[in-house]
C-alpha positions in Angstrom: 57.9 57.9 105.8 59.3 61.0 103.9 62.4 59.1 102.9 60.4 56.2 101.6 58.1 58.6 99.8 60.8 60.4 97.9 62.7 57.2 97.0 59.5 55.6 95.7 58.5 58.7 93.8 62.0 58.9 92.1 61.9 55.2 91.2 58.4 55.5 89.6 59.5 58.5 87.6 62.7 56.8 86.5 60.9 53.7 85.1 58.5 56.0 83.2 55.3 55.9 85.2 53.1 59.0 84.4 53.9 61.9 86.7 50.4 62.1 88.2 50.3 58.4 88.9 53.7 58.5 90.5 52.6 61.4 92.8 49.3 59.8 94.0 50.6 56.2 94.2 53.7 57.1 96.2 51.5 59.1 98.6 49.0 56.2 99.0 51.7 53.7 99.7 53.4 55.9 102.2 50.1 56.3 104.1 49.5 52.5 103.9 52.9 51.5 105.3 53.7 54.3 107.8 50.4 55.6 109.1 47.0 54.6 110.3 45.4 56.9 107.8 43.4 55.3 105.0 45.2 55.5 101.6 41.9 56.8 100.1 42.7 60.1 101.8 45.3 60.7 99.1 42.6 60.5 96.5 40.4 62.9 98.6 43.2 65.4 98.9 43.9 65.1 95.2 40.3 66.1 94.4 40.4 68.8 97.1 43.5 70.3 95.4 41.5 71.1 92.2 38.3 72.0 94.0 39.3 75.7 94.1 37.5 78.7 92.5 40.6 80.3 91.1 41.3 77.2 89.0 38.1 77.9 87.0 40.1 80.4 85.1 42.7 77.9 83.9 40.7 76.0 81.3 39.2 79.3 80.1 42.6 80.9 79.5 43.7 77.7 77.8 40.6 77.9 75.5 41.4 81.6 74.8 45.0 80.8 73.9 44.0 78.0 71.5 41.4 80.2 69.9 43.9 83.0 69.3 46.4 80.5 67.9 43.9 78.9 65.6 42.7 82.4 64.5 46.0 83.3 62.9 47.2 85.7 65.6 50.9 84.8 65.4 51.4 86.0 61.8 49.6 89.3 62.5 51.5 90.0 65.7 54.9 89.3 64.0 54.0 91.6 61.1 53.1 94.3 63.6 56.3 93.8 65.6 58.5 94.0 62.5 56.8 97.2 61.4 57.4 98.7 64.9 61.1 97.8 65.5 62.4 96.2 62.3 64.4 99.3 61.3 66.5 99.3 64.5 69.8 97.6 64.9 69.0 93.9 65.3 65.5 94.9 64.2 64.3 91.4 63.2 65.7 89.9 66.4 64.0 92.6 68.4 60.8 91.9 66.5 61.2 88.3 67.5 61.4 89.2 71.2 58.6 91.7 71.0 56.3 89.3 69.1 57.1 86.6 71.7 56.1 89.0 74.6 52.8 89.7 72.8 52.1 86.1 71.9 53.0 85.1 75.4 50.3 87.5 76.6 47.9 85.6 74.4 48.9 82.0 74.9 50.4 81.9 78.4 52.5 79.0 77.2 56.2 79.0 76.7 56.5 76.0 74.3 53.6 77.3 72.2 55.4 80.6 71.9 58.6 79.0 70.8 56.9 77.0 68.0 54.5 79.7 66.8 57.1 82.5 66.6 60.1 80.3 65.8 58.4 78.6 62.9 58.0 81.9 61.1 61.0 84.0 62.2 63.9 81.5 62.6 64.4 81.0 58.8 64.1 84.7 58.3 66.7 85.4 61.0 69.1 83.0 59.2 68.5 84.7 55.8 69.3 88.1 57.3 72.7 87.0 58.4 72.2 86.0 62.0 74.2 83.0 63.1 72.4 79.8 63.8 73.7 79.9 67.4 72.3 83.4 68.1 69.0 82.8 66.2 68.3 79.5 67.9 69.2 80.9 71.4 66.9 83.9 70.8 64.0 81.7 69.7 64.3 79.2 72.6 64.7 81.9 75.2 62.0 84.2 73.9 59.2 81.7 74.8 60.2 81.8 78.5 58.7 85.3 79.1 55.3 83.7 78.6 55.6 82.3 82.2 55.6 85.9 83.6 53.3 87.9 81.3 49.6 87.5 82.1 47.6 85.4 81.6 50.3 83.1 82.8 49.1 79.6 83.8 52.1 79.3 86.0 51.2 82.3 88.0 47.7 80.9 88.5 49.2 77.7 89.9 51.4 79.7 92.3 48.3 81.5 93.5 46.5 78.2 94.0 49.4 76.7 96.0 50.0 79.8 98.2 46.5 81.4 98.4 47.7 84.6 97.0 45.8 87.0 94.7 45.8 86.1 91.0 45.1 89.7 90.1 48.1 91.0 92.1 50.3 88.3 90.6 49.2 89.3 87.1 50.1 92.9 87.8 53.5 91.9 89.2 54.2 89.5 86.4 53.4 92.2 83.8 56.0 94.6 85.4 58.7 91.9 85.7 57.9 90.5 82.3 58.4 93.8 80.6 61.7 94.4 82.5 62.8 90.9 81.5 61.8 91.4 77.8 63.4 94.9 77.6 66.7 93.5 79.1 66.9 91.0 76.3 66.0 93.6 73.8 68.9 95.8 75.0 71.3 92.9 74.7 70.0 92.1 71.1 70.5 95.8 70.1 74.0 95.9 71.4 74.9 92.6 69.8 73.6 93.7 66.4 75.5 97.0 66.7 78.8 95.1 67.4 78.2 92.6 64.7 77.1 95.3 62.2 74.0 93.2 61.2 71.8 94.6 58.5 68.6 96.5 59.3 65.3 96.6 57.4 64.0 99.8 55.9 61.9 101.9 58.3 58.2 101.1 57.9 56.2 104.1 56.7 53.4 105.5 58.8 50.9 103.9 56.5 52.6 100.5 56.7 52.8 100.7 60.5 49.1 101.7 60.6 48.1 98.9 58.3 50.0 96.3 60.5 48.5 97.8 63.6 44.9 97.6 62.2 45.5 94.0 61.1 46.7 93.0 64.6 44.4 95.4 66.5 41.9 92.8 67.7 44.7 90.6 68.9 46.5 93.4 70.7 43.4 94.2 72.6 43.3 90.9 74.4 45.9 91.6 77.0 44.5 95.1 77.4 41.1 93.6 78.1 42.5 91.1 80.6 44.8 93.3 82.5 42.7 96.5 82.2 39.6 94.6 83.4 41.3 93.1 86.4 43.2 96.2 87.3 40.1 98.5 87.1 38.1 96.0 89.1 35.6 95.5 86.3 35.9 91.7 86.6 37.9 89.1 88.6 40.6 87.0 87.0 38.2 84.1 86.6 35.7 86.4 84.9 38.5 87.9 82.8 39.3 84.3 81.6 35.7 83.8 80.4 35.6 87.2 78.7 39.0 86.5 77.0 37.8 83.0 75.8 34.5 84.4 74.3 36.3 87.4 72.8 39.0 85.2 71.2 36.4 82.8 69.6 34.3 85.7 68.3 37.3 87.4 66.7 38.7 84.2 65.2 35.3 83.3 63.7 33.8 86.6 62.6 36.6 89.1 62.3 39.6 87.2 61.1 37.3 84.3 59.8 40.0 81.7 60.3 38.0 79.5 62.7 35.2 77.4 61.2 32.5 75.5 63.3 34.6 72.3 62.8 37.7 74.2 63.8 35.9 75.5 66.9 35.0 71.9 67.9 38.6 70.8 67.5 40.1 73.7 69.5 37.5 73.1 72.3 38.5 69.4 72.3 42.2 70.3 72.4 41.6 72.8 75.2 39.7 70.2 77.2 42.5 67.7 76.9 45.2 70.2 77.9 43.1 71.4 80.8 42.7 67.8 82.0 46.4 67.2 81.8 47.1 70.3 83.9 44.4 69.5 86.4 45.5 65.9 87.0 49.0 67.1 87.7 47.7 69.7 90.2 45.7 67.0 91.8 48.7 64.7 92.2 50.9 67.5 93.5 48.3 68.5 96.0 48.2 65.0 97.4 52.0 65.0 97.7 52.0 68.4 99.3 49.4 67.2 101.9 51.5 64.2 103.0 54.6 66.4 103.2 52.6 68.7 105.6 51.7 65.6 107.7 55.4 64.7 107.8 56.2 68.3 109.1 58.4 68.9 106.1 57.3 72.6 105.6 57.9 73.4 109.3 61.3 71.6 109.3 62.4 73.2 106.1 61.2 76.6 107.3 63.2 76.3 110.5 66.3 75.2 108.6 66.1 78.1 106.2 65.4 80.6 108.9 68.3 79.3 111.0 70.8 79.2 108.2 69.7 82.1 106.1 69.0 84.9 108.5 68.4 87.7 105.9 66.1 88.0 102.9 69.2 88.6 100.7 70.9 85.3 101.6 67.6 83.4 101.5 66.7 84.6 98.0 70.2 83.8 96.8 69.9 80.2 98.1 66.4 79.9 96.6 67.6 81.1 93.2 70.4 78.5 93.1 68.0 75.7 94.1 65.3 76.7 91.7 67.7 77.1 88.7 68.7 73.5 89.2 65.1 72.3 89.8 64.0 74.1 86.7 66.4 72.1 84.6 64.7 68.8 85.5 61.1 69.6 86.5 58.2 71.2 84.6 57.5 74.7 86.1 54.0 73.8 87.1 55.0 70.7 89.1 57.9 72.5 90.7 55.8 75.5 91.8 53.0 73.4 93.3 55.4 71.3 95.3 58.1 73.8 96.3 56.1 77.0 96.9 54.2 75.9 100.0 57.5 74.5 101.4 59.4 77.8 101.2 56.6 80.3 101.8 56.7 80.1 105.6 60.4 80.9 105.8 60.0 83.7 103.2 57.2 85.2 105.3 59.3 85.0 108.5 62.0 87.0 106.7 59.6 89.6 105.6 59.5 88.7 101.9 56.3 89.6 100.1 54.6 86.5 98.8 53.8 88.3 95.5 57.5 89.1 95.0 58.4 85.6 96.0 56.1 84.2 93.4 57.7 86.3 90.6 61.2 85.3 91.7 60.2 81.6 91.7 58.5 81.8 88.3 61.4 83.7 86.7 63.8 81.0 87.9 61.7 78.3 86.5 61.3 80.3 83.3 65.0 80.3 82.9 65.0 76.6 83.6 62.8 76.1 80.5 65.8 76.9 78.3 68.6 75.6 80.5 70.4 72.4 79.4 70.2 69.5 79.7 66.4 69.1 80.1 64.9 72.5 79.5 61.5 71.9 77.8 61.9 74.7 75.2 65.2 73.1 74.0 63.3 69.9 73.0 60.4 71.8 71.6 62.8 73.9 69.4 64.1 70.9 67.6 61.1 70.9 65.3 61.9 74.6 64.5 65.7 74.7 64.2 66.7 71.0 63.7 69.8 71.6 65.8 71.3 69.2 68.4 71.9 70.3 72.0 75.7 70.6 71.3 74.9 73.0 68.4 72.4 75.0 70.5 74.6 75.3 73.5 76.8 78.3 72.5 73.8 80.4 71.6 71.9 79.4 74.7 74.7 80.3 77.1 74.7 83.9 76.1 71.0 84.3 76.7 71.2 82.3 80.0 73.9 84.8 81.1 71.7 87.8 80.2 68.7 86.2 81.9 70.7 85.6 85.1 71.7 89.3 85.2 68.0 90.3 84.9 67.1 87.7 87.5 69.4 89.3 90.0 67.9 92.7 89.3 64.3 91.5 89.7 65.2 89.5 92.9 66.9 92.3 94.7 64.7 95.2 93.5 61.3 94.1 94.8 59.6 97.4 93.5 59.9 96.0 90.0 57.4 93.3 90.9 55.4 95.2 93.5 54.9 98.6 91.9 51.8 97.8 89.8 50.1 95.8 92.5 50.7 98.7 94.9 48.8 101.0 92.6 45.7 99.0 93.2 
């Protein structure tokens, strides 16, 4: 049954059937031909997969991200980042990474970060003497940190698939995301020093203050979300509602860049995006259920436990597999399908499920800018206009840096577990 399921699923995807249809249809046909279970159980399990309280936060975070984007947040955050670090070696490139980390904390979307930040800063990077290879690689990579920094939709999906705490994952993602971002910042600084790239004039205290005041309301969003969850003031789902309401009010009445018509459009766009994510979760939940019926998690867990007897070797194997999976599958789908399969083996080896989630998400984040099918590579075409062959030299250096950081976060669990432990 499982062999039939995977062959059929692959065939449906190859001929261009929508992913959610392929997931549910292959499950229904496997039940029809190989079991006495009604195929309608696949539909019931699909609905059951999205009937979870934690998923209430997902459409609200999407609404918040769209409201912040429509409210002109990206330009203000970029101006603030340039005033903060623009005078350092590689200042503009460092501002690009810093702005991406902040915008990622607002949007939770890697492709959105690439477009929003790249559209403004890529031309400026070229004008300041950065090579097209370096600038494009930086822009494409910079969006990946959005998968780690809260409010990350990917972390919410991992929590849903493994029944772990969203709040703890957000805390862990914040620590790992800062380490990931700072590792890239260090590389950018050293590269700029070696290349003797020009730096901007240091912003005066007044200019920095003006940029901070302009971006102040935007900078408060992650503080409200993380601070509220960490202090116990509200749950992650409540934090999503607060963030959505706050974002709309700031966009309409403080920055005044969202009209009533604009509010309607961003709500409609958020509803469509939420539906797209939810239907994928439903399809993947149906597939995960039939894999459980086929004893795949138990078989895989036994195989991994027998062949990888220590956490070190297990995590090394998992990293290699997920780096390949991330090249071909969207992070959301990969997490929902793979996480429940590897969790039992990880728990048997004493790996904390929070740490496992961060390692998995970071692998898939790297996959978003890994050739040949990394999503950010295709999204960046509208920003850079470069072909994959032209992008490859710049991407490889950032992939190498990211792999070094991945090893650090994988084998130093305290990076991920320090903040959750404080709670």
